[in-house]
MARBA-3410 file (N, C-alpha, C, O; in Angstrom, 1 decimal):
184
93.1,83.2,125.5,92.3,84.0,126.6,90.8,84.3,126.0,90.5,85.0,125.1 ~ 89.6,83.4,126.9,88.4,84.5,126.8,88.4,85.9,127.1,89.2,86.5,127.9 ~ 87.2,86.3,126.5,86.7,87.9,126.8,86.6,88.1,128.5,87.3,88.9,129.1 ~ 85.8,87.4,129.1,86.0,87.9,130.3,87.2,87.4,130.8,87.2,88.1,131.8 ~ 88.3,86.7,130.9,89.1,86.4,131.5,90.1,87.9,130.7,90.7,88.7,131.5
90.2,88.0,129.4,90.9,89.0,129.2,90.3,90.5,129.6,91.0,91.4,129.4 ~ 88.6,90.8,130.2,88.7,92.0,131.2,89.5,91.9,132.1,90.5,92.5,132.2 ~ 88.7,90.7,133.1,89.9,90.5,134.4,91.1,90.6,134.3,91.5,91.1,135.3 ~ 91.9,90.5,133.5,93.5,90.9,133.2,93.8,92.1,133.0,94.6,92.8,133.6 ~ 93.0,92.7,131.9,93.1,94.5,132.0,92.4,94.9,133.5,93.0,96.0,133.8
91.7,94.6,134.2,90.9,95.3,135.0,90.3,96.5,134.5,90.5,97.6,134.8 ~ 89.1,96.0,133.2,88.6,97.2,132.3,87.6,97.4,133.5,87.6,96.6,134.5 ~ 86.8,98.5,133.4,85.6,98.9,134.3,84.4,98.5,133.0,84.5,98.5,131.8 ~ 83.6,98.3,133.7,82.2,98.3,132.6,82.0,98.9,131.6,81.1,99.8,131.7 ~ 82.8,98.9,130.2,82.2,99.5,129.8,81.3,99.7,128.7,81.3,100.2,127.6
80.4,99.0,129.3,79.0,99.0,128.6,78.2,99.5,129.9,77.0,99.0,129.8 ~ 78.3,100.2,131.0,77.7,101.1,131.9,76.5,101.8,130.8,76.4,102.3,129.7 ~ 75.3,101.5,132.2,74.3,102.9,131.4,74.4,104.2,131.4,73.7,104.9,130.6 ~ 75.4,104.7,132.4,76.0,106.2,132.2,76.9,106.8,131.2,77.0,108.0,130.9 ~ 77.8,105.1,130.5,78.2,105.4,129.7,77.3,105.3,128.1,77.6,105.6,126.9
76.4,104.8,128.5,75.5,105.2,126.9,74.7,106.2,126.4,73.6,106.5,127.0 ~ 75.2,106.9,125.1,74.2,107.8,124.5,73.5,107.4,123.5,73.4,106.3,122.8 ~ 72.9,108.7,123.6,71.5,108.2,122.5,71.4,109.6,121.3,71.1,110.7,121.8 ~ 71.5,109.4,119.7,71.0,110.7,119.0,70.0,110.1,118.3,69.7,109.0,117.9 ~ 69.6,111.3,118.3,68.0,111.3,117.4,68.5,112.2,116.5,69.3,113.1,116.6
67.7,111.7,115.3,67.9,112.3,114.0,67.0,112.1,113.1,66.7,110.9,112.7 ~ 66.3,113.7,112.6,65.1,113.6,112.3,65.5,114.7,110.8,66.2,115.7,110.8 ~ 65.1,114.3,110.0,65.0,114.8,108.3,63.8,114.7,107.1,63.1,113.7,107.1 ~ 63.7,115.5,106.5,62.7,115.6,105.5,62.6,114.3,104.3,63.8,113.9,104.1 ~ 61.7,113.6,103.7,62.4,112.9,103.0,62.6,113.4,101.6,61.7,114.0,101.0
63.8,113.1,100.8,64.3,113.6,99.9,63.7,114.3,98.9,63.8,115.4,98.5 ~ 62.8,112.9,98.1,62.1,113.0,97.1,61.4,114.2,96.6,61.6,114.8,95.6 ~ 60.1,114.6,97.8,59.1,115.7,97.6,60.3,117.0,96.8,60.2,117.8,95.9 ~ 61.3,116.8,97.8,62.2,118.0,97.9,63.0,118.3,96.2,62.9,119.4,95.6 ~ 63.8,117.0,95.7,63.5,116.9,94.5,63.0,117.1,93.2,63.5,117.5,92.1
61.8,116.7,93.6,60.3,116.8,92.7,60.5,118.6,92.2,60.7,119.1,91.2 ~ 60.3,119.0,93.7,60.2,120.6,93.6,61.1,121.4,93.0,60.8,122.6,92.8 ~ 62.5,120.9,92.7,63.5,121.9,92.1,63.5,122.1,91.0,64.7,121.9,90.7 ~ 63.0,122.3,90.2,62.8,122.9,88.4,63.7,124.5,88.8,63.1,125.6,88.7 ~ 64.9,124.3,89.1,66.0,125.7,89.6,67.1,125.0,89.2,67.4,123.8,89.2
67.8,126.3,88.9,69.6,125.9,88.9,70.2,125.7,89.8,69.9,126.2,90.9 ~ 71.1,124.8,89.8,72.1,124.2,90.8,72.5,125.7,92.1,72.1,125.8,93.3 ~ 73.2,126.6,91.5,72.8,128.0,92.5,71.9,128.3,93.5,72.0,128.7,94.6 ~ 70.6,128.0,92.5,69.1,128.8,92.6,68.9,127.5,94.5,68.9,127.8,95.7 ~ 68.8,126.5,94.1,68.9,125.6,95.2,69.6,125.3,96.2,69.0,124.7,97.1
71.2,125.5,96.3,72.2,125.6,97.3,71.7,126.8,98.1,71.5,126.8,99.4 ~ 71.5,128.0,97.2,71.1,129.1,98.1,69.4,128.9,99.0,69.1,129.4,100.0 ~ 68.7,128.0,98.2,67.4,128.1,99.1,67.6,126.7,100.3,67.0,126.5,101.3 ~ 68.7,125.9,99.7,69.0,124.4,101.1,70.0,126.2,102.7,70.0,126.4,103.9 ~ 70.5,126.8,101.8,71.3,127.6,103.3,70.3,128.0,103.7,69.9,127.6,104.8
69.4,129.2,103.0,68.2,130.1,103.3,67.4,129.2,103.9,66.5,129.8,104.4 ~ 67.3,127.7,104.2,66.1,126.8,104.6,64.7,126.9,104.0,63.7,126.6,104.5 ~ 64.9,127.2,103.0,63.8,127.2,102.0,63.4,125.9,101.5,62.3,125.5,101.4 ~ 64.8,125.2,101.0,64.8,123.8,101.0,65.6,123.2,101.7,66.6,123.7,102.0 ~ 65.2,121.7,102.1,65.6,121.0,103.5,66.6,120.8,103.1,66.5,120.5,101.9
67.9,120.8,103.6,69.0,120.2,103.5,69.0,118.3,103.7,68.2,117.6,104.3 ~ 70.2,117.8,103.0,69.8,116.5,102.1,70.0,115.7,103.7,70.5,116.1,104.8 ~ 69.4,114.4,103.3,69.7,113.8,105.0,71.1,113.3,105.5,71.1,113.1,106.7 ~ 71.8,113.1,105.0,73.3,113.2,105.5,73.3,114.0,106.1,73.5,113.8,107.3 ~ 73.2,115.7,105.4,73.6,116.6,106.2,72.9,116.6,107.5,73.6,117.1,108.3
72.2,116.3,107.8,70.8,116.1,109.0,72.1,115.3,110.3,72.5,115.8,111.4 ~ 72.4,113.9,109.6,73.1,112.8,110.0,74.1,113.3,110.7,74.2,113.3,112.0 ~ 75.3,113.9,109.6,76.2,114.6,110.5,76.2,115.8,111.2,77.2,116.1,111.9 ~ 75.1,116.7,111.2,75.2,117.7,111.8,75.7,118.7,111.1,75.7,119.8,111.8 ~ 76.4,118.9,109.3,76.5,119.8,109.1,75.8,120.3,108.5,74.8,119.6,108.2
76.0,122.0,107.8,75.2,123.2,107.2,75.9,123.9,106.5,77.0,124.3,106.7 ~ 75.0,124.4,105.2,75.5,124.9,104.3,76.0,126.5,104.7,75.1,127.0,105.3 ~ 77.3,127.5,104.7,77.7,128.1,105.4,78.1,129.3,104.3,78.2,130.5,104.5 ~ 78.3,128.8,103.2,78.5,129.8,102.2,78.1,129.4,100.6,78.2,128.2,100.4 ~ 77.5,130.1,99.6,77.1,130.0,98.5,78.1,131.0,97.4,77.8,132.2,97.2
79.0,130.6,96.9,79.0,131.7,95.9,79.5,130.7,94.5,80.2,129.7,94.6 ~ 79.0,131.3,93.0,79.4,131.0,91.9,81.3,130.2,92.3,82.3,130.8,92.6 ~ 80.8,128.4,92.2,82.0,127.8,92.2,82.5,127.3,93.5,83.2,126.3,93.6 ~ 82.0,128.1,94.6,82.3,127.4,95.7,81.1,127.5,97.1,80.2,128.3,97.4 ~ 81.6,126.2,97.8,80.5,126.1,99.1,81.3,125.7,100.5,82.0,124.7,100.7
81.0,126.7,101.2,81.9,126.2,102.5,80.0,125.4,103.5,78.8,125.7,103.5 ~ 80.9,124.6,104.1,80.4,123.8,105.0,80.4,123.9,106.5,81.5,124.2,106.8 ~ 79.7,123.8,107.4,80.3,124.0,108.8,79.7,122.9,109.4,78.6,122.4,109.2 ~ 80.7,122.5,110.5,80.3,121.4,111.8,80.7,121.8,112.5,81.9,122.1,112.5 ~ 79.7,121.9,113.8,80.5,121.6,115.1,80.4,120.4,115.4,79.4,119.8,115.7
81.7,119.8,115.4,81.7,118.1,115.8,81.0,117.9,117.3,81.1,118.8,118.1 ~ 80.4,116.8,117.4,80.1,116.0,118.4,80.5,114.7,119.1,80.9,113.9,118.2 ~ 80.6,114.4,120.3,81.1,113.1,120.3,80.9,111.5,119.5,81.6,110.4,119.6 ~ 79.4,111.8,118.7,79.2,110.7,117.8,79.8,110.7,116.6,79.5,109.8,115.8 ~ 80.7,111.5,116.4,81.5,111.6,115.5,82.7,111.2,115.6,83.4,111.3,114.5
83.3,110.6,116.7,84.8,110.2,117.1,84.6,108.8,117.1,83.6,108.2,117.4 ~ 85.5,108.4,116.9,86.7,107.0,116.8,86.8,106.7,118.4,86.6,107.5,119.3 ~ 87.1,105.5,118.3,88.0,104.9,119.8,88.7,105.6,120.3,88.3,106.0,121.4 ~ 89.9,106.3,119.7,91.0,107.3,120.1,90.5,109.1,120.3,91.2,110.0,120.5 ~ 89.4,109.1,120.2,89.0,110.0,120.4,89.0,111.5,119.3,89.1,112.7,119.7
88.9,111.2,118.4,89.3,111.4,117.6,88.2,111.7,116.3,87.5,110.8,116.5 ~ 87.7,112.5,115.2,86.7,112.2,115.0,87.3,111.7,113.5,88.3,112.0,112.8 ~ 86.3,111.0,113.3,86.4,109.4,112.2,86.8,110.3,110.8,86.3,111.3,110.4 ~ 87.7,109.8,110.4,88.2,110.6,108.8,87.2,110.6,108.0,87.2,111.4,107.0 ~ 85.7,109.3,108.2,84.5,109.9,107.1,84.1,111.0,107.3,83.3,111.4,106.5
84.3,111.5,108.2,83.3,112.7,108.6,84.0,114.1,107.8,83.3,114.9,107.1 ~ 85.0,114.1,107.9,85.7,115.0,107.1,85.7,114.7,105.4,85.6,115.6,104.5 ~ 85.7,113.3,105.2,85.5,112.9,103.5,83.8,113.3,103.2,83.5,114.1,102.3 ~ 83.2,113.0,103.7,81.4,113.6,103.7,81.4,115.5,103.7,80.8,116.3,103.0 ~ 82.3,115.7,104.9,81.7,117.3,104.1,82.4,117.2,102.9,81.8,117.1,101.8
83.9,117.2,102.9,84.2,117.5,101.6,83.6,117.2,100.2,83.6,117.9,99.2 ~ 83.2,115.8,100.3,82.2,115.4,99.0,81.4,116.6,98.8,81.3,117.5,97.9 ~ 80.7,116.5,99.9,79.5,117.3,99.9,79.9,118.7,99.4,79.3,119.2,98.4 ~ 80.6,119.2,99.9,80.9,120.9,99.5,81.4,120.9,98.0,80.9,121.6,97.1 ~ 82.6,119.7,97.8,82.4,119.9,96.4,82.0,119.5,95.1,82.6,119.7,94.0
80.7,118.7,95.4,79.8,118.2,94.7,78.9,119.7,94.5,78.8,120.2,93.3 ~ 78.3,120.3,95.8,77.5,121.6,95.3,78.2,122.6,95.1,77.6,123.6,94.9 ~ 80.1,122.7,95.3,80.4,124.0,94.2,80.3,123.8,92.7,80.3,124.6,91.8 ~ 80.2,122.3,92.6,79.7,122.4,90.6,78.4,122.5,90.9,77.9,123.2,90.0 ~ 77.6,122.3,91.6,76.1,122.5,91.5,75.8,124.0,91.1,75.1,124.3,90.1
76.5,124.9,92.0,76.3,126.4,91.5,76.5,126.3,90.2,75.5,126.9,89.6 ~ 77.2,125.8,89.4,77.6,126.2,88.4,75.9,125.5,87.1,75.8,125.8,85.9 ~ 75.5,125.1,87.5,75.1,124.5,86.9,73.1,124.6,86.3,72.3,124.9,87.1 ~ 72.7,124.3,85.0,71.1,124.7,84.9,69.9,123.7,85.9,70.2,122.9,86.7 ~ 69.2,123.9,85.8,68.0,123.0,86.0,68.3,121.8,85.8,69.2,122.0,85.0
68.2,120.3,86.1,68.3,119.0,85.5,69.8,118.2,85.3,69.9,117.0,84.8 ~ 70.7,118.8,85.6,71.7,118.5,86.3,72.3,118.6,87.4,72.2,119.5,88.3 ~ 73.0,117.9,87.4,74.1,117.1,89.0,74.8,116.7,88.6,74.9,116.7,87.4 ~ 76.1,116.1,89.5,77.2,115.6,89.3,77.0,114.2,90.6,76.2,114.2,91.5 ~ 78.3,113.2,90.4,78.4,112.1,91.2,79.8,112.0,91.4,80.6,112.7,90.7
80.1,111.4,92.1,81.8,111.3,92.7,82.0,109.4,92.5,81.6,108.3,93.1 ~ 83.0,109.9,91.3,83.5,108.6,91.0,85.2,108.6,91.8,85.8,107.6,92.4 ~ 85.6,109.6,91.6,87.4,109.6,92.3,87.1,110.5,93.4,86.4,111.5,93.1 ~ 87.5,110.1,94.8,87.8,111.6,95.9,89.2,111.3,96.7,89.5,110.3,97.4 ~ 90.0,112.4,96.5,91.6,111.8,97.5,91.5,112.8,98.2,91.4,114.0,97.8
91.6,112.2,99.6,91.8,113.1,100.5,93.2,113.0,101.3,93.4,111.8,101.6 ~ 93.9,113.5,101.6,95.4,113.7,102.7,95.0,114.5,103.8,94.8,115.8,103.8 ~ 94.9,113.7,105.1,94.6,114.3,106.0,96.2,114.6,107.2,97.2,113.9,107.6 ~ 96.0,115.5,107.2,97.4,116.6,107.7,97.2,116.7,109.0,98.1,116.6,109.7 ~ 95.7,117.0,109.6,96.0,117.1,111.1,94.9,116.6,111.8,93.8,117.0,111.3
95.0,115.7,112.9,93.5,115.5,113.1,92.4,116.7,113.8,93.0,117.6,114.5 ~ 91.1,116.7,113.8,90.2,116.5,114.0,89.4,116.1,115.7,89.2,115.0,116.1 ~ 89.1,117.2,116.3,88.3,116.1,117.6,87.3,117.5,117.6,87.5,118.6,117.0 ~ 86.0,117.0,118.7,85.0,117.7,118.9,86.1,118.9,120.2,85.4,118.8,121.2 ~ 87.3,119.6,120.5,87.8,120.4,120.6,88.3,121.2,119.5,89.2,122.0,119.7
87.8,121.1,118.6,88.8,121.7,117.4,88.1,122.7,117.0,88.6,123.3,116.2 ~ 86.7,123.1,117.6,86.0,124.4,117.1,85.1,124.0,115.7,84.9,122.9,115.3 ~ 84.7,125.4,115.1,83.9,125.0,114.2,84.6,124.6,113.0,85.5,125.3,112.6 ~ 84.4,123.5,112.4,85.0,122.8,111.5,84.4,123.4,110.5,83.2,123.2,110.4 ~ 85.3,124.3,109.2,84.9,124.5,107.7,86.1,123.7,106.6,87.3,123.7,106.5
84.4,122.9,105.7,85.0,122.6,104.7,84.7,123.7,103.3,83.6,124.2,103.0 ~ 85.7,123.8,102.9,85.4,124.5,101.5,85.9,124.0,100.5,87.1,123.7,100.4 ~ 84.7,123.7,99.3,85.0,123.1,98.4,84.8,124.1,96.9,83.8,124.5,96.4 ~ 86.1,124.1,96.5,86.2,125.0,95.2,85.9,124.3,93.5,86.4,123.1,93.5 ~ 85.4,124.6,92.5,85.2,124.4,91.1,86.4,124.9,91.0,86.8,125.9,91.6
87.4,123.7,90.0,88.8,124.0,89.3,88.0,123.9,87.5,87.8,124.8,86.6 ~ 87.8,122.7,87.5,87.7,123.0,86.2,85.4,122.6,85.8,84.9,122.1,86.8 ~ 85.0,122.7,85.2,83.6,122.3,84.6,83.8,121.6,83.3,84.6,122.0,82.5 ~ 83.2,120.8,83.1,83.4,120.2,82.5,82.0,119.9,81.3,81.0,120.6,81.7 ~ 81.6,119.3,80.3,80.3,118.5,80.0,80.1,117.2,80.2,79.0,116.9,80.2
81.2,116.2,80.4,81.1,115.0,81.3,81.9,114.9,82.7,81.5,114.3,83.7 ~ 83.1,115.8,82.5,84.0,115.4,83.9,83.7,116.8,84.6,83.3,117.8,84.0 ~ 84.1,116.7,85.9,84.6,118.1,86.1,85.2,117.9,87.5,84.9,117.0,88.2 ~ 86.4,118.9,87.9,87.2,118.7,88.7,87.0,119.5,89.8,86.2,120.4,89.5 ~ 87.6,119.4,91.2,87.4,120.0,92.3,88.4,120.0,93.0,89.3,119.3,92.7
88.5,120.9,94.3,89.6,120.9,95.1,88.9,121.4,96.4,88.0,122.3,96.4 ~ 89.2,120.8,97.6,88.9,121.2,99.1,89.5,120.9,99.8,90.2,119.9,99.8 ~ 89.4,122.0,101.1,90.0,121.9,102.5,89.3,121.9,103.9,88.5,122.7,104.1 ~ 89.7,121.2,104.6,88.9,121.6,106.2,89.7,121.8,106.6,90.8,121.2,106.4 ~ 89.5,122.7,107.5,90.2,123.9,108.4,89.6,124.0,109.8,88.5,124.5,109.8
90.1,123.6,110.7,89.1,123.7,112.5,89.0,125.1,112.6,89.1,125.9,111.7 ~ 88.8,125.2,114.2,88.3,126.7,114.6,88.9,127.2,114.4,88.4,128.1,113.7 ~ 90.2,127.3,114.5,91.9,128.0,114.8,92.3,128.6,112.5,93.0,129.5,112.1 ~ 91.6,127.7,111.8,92.1,128.1,110.6,93.1,127.5,110.1,93.7,127.9,109.1 ~ 93.5,126.5,111.1,94.5,125.6,110.5,93.5,124.7,109.3,92.3,124.6,109.2
95.0,124.1,108.5,94.9,122.9,107.2,94.8,121.5,108.2,95.8,121.0,108.8 ~ 93.3,121.0,108.2,93.6,119.7,108.8,93.4,118.4,107.5,93.7,117.3,107.8 ~ 92.8,118.7,106.1,92.4,117.9,105.1,92.3,118.8,103.7,91.6,119.8,103.5 ~ 93.1,118.2,102.9,93.1,118.5,101.6,92.5,117.3,100.5,92.9,116.1,100.6 ~ 91.6,117.8,99.6,91.2,117.1,98.6,91.2,117.8,97.2,91.2,118.9,96.8
91.2,116.3,96.4,90.8,116.5,94.8,89.5,115.5,94.3,89.5,114.2,94.5 ~ 88.6,116.1,93.9,88.1,114.8,93.4,87.3,115.3,91.8,87.1,116.4,91.3 ~ 87.0,113.9,91.4,86.5,114.5,90.2,85.2,113.9,89.9,84.9,112.8,90.2 ~ 84.4,114.7,89.2,82.9,114.8,89.2,82.2,113.8,87.7,82.6,114.1,86.6 ~ 81.6,113.1,88.0,81.1,113.0,86.4,79.6,113.5,86.4,78.7,113.3,87.2
79.7,114.2,85.4,78.0,115.3,84.8,77.0,114.0,84.7,77.4,112.9,84.1 ~ 75.5,114.1,85.3,74.6,113.4,84.8,73.5,114.1,84.7,73.7,115.2,85.2 ~ 72.3,113.9,84.1,71.1,114.3,83.9,70.9,115.2,82.3,71.6,115.2,81.4 ~ 70.1,115.7,82.4,69.7,116.6,81.4,69.3,117.8,81.3,68.3,118.0,82.1 ~ 69.8,118.9,80.6,69.3,120.3,81.2,67.4,120.4,80.6,66.9,119.9,79.6
66.8,121.1,81.8,65.7,121.4,81.4,65.3,122.0,80.8,65.8,123.1,81.0 ~ 64.4,122.0,79.8,64.5,123.0,78.5,63.2,124.2,79.0,62.2,123.7,79.3 ~ 63.4,125.4,79.1,62.9,126.4,79.5,61.5,126.4,78.6,61.6,126.4,77.4 ~ 59.9,126.3,79.4,59.0,126.7,78.9,58.7,127.8,78.2,57.5,128.0,77.8
END
């Protein structure tokens, strides 16, 4: 069956009609200058992003999440979900929660690091417990440091919907990179 005959057989409406088209414009600050301007500890950098002194990373602008809580070893990211993050069955794509958790857990490690050190994610495991949608309310991703190591660090995270229901649980391993900057 060809595409045209399949459409006629199913009697689908014009799914590409102009009134069904959406557009989203995303702007962000180039990350290079912000990196160069960050001779600060991870905690100072996370607070500066939260407080609008440093721009958020481009990924945060793309997805639409923001840093809400910064504490030693803990970060909470928030997201007011929108239609552009949905999959074809009307739920938020699982990658949305993955990006929120990877960011929250990595930033939780950053709160404990000196200037010049960072972490990258070699392993991220998520367990999806309930679906999220644009009707879920403000979604919160809570990242917590479990163990800070010189070469490897471990974190745990969770995503909750606006009613506080656990939707996703995660654990991750992070490799530590960079050199501690010497004070002058």
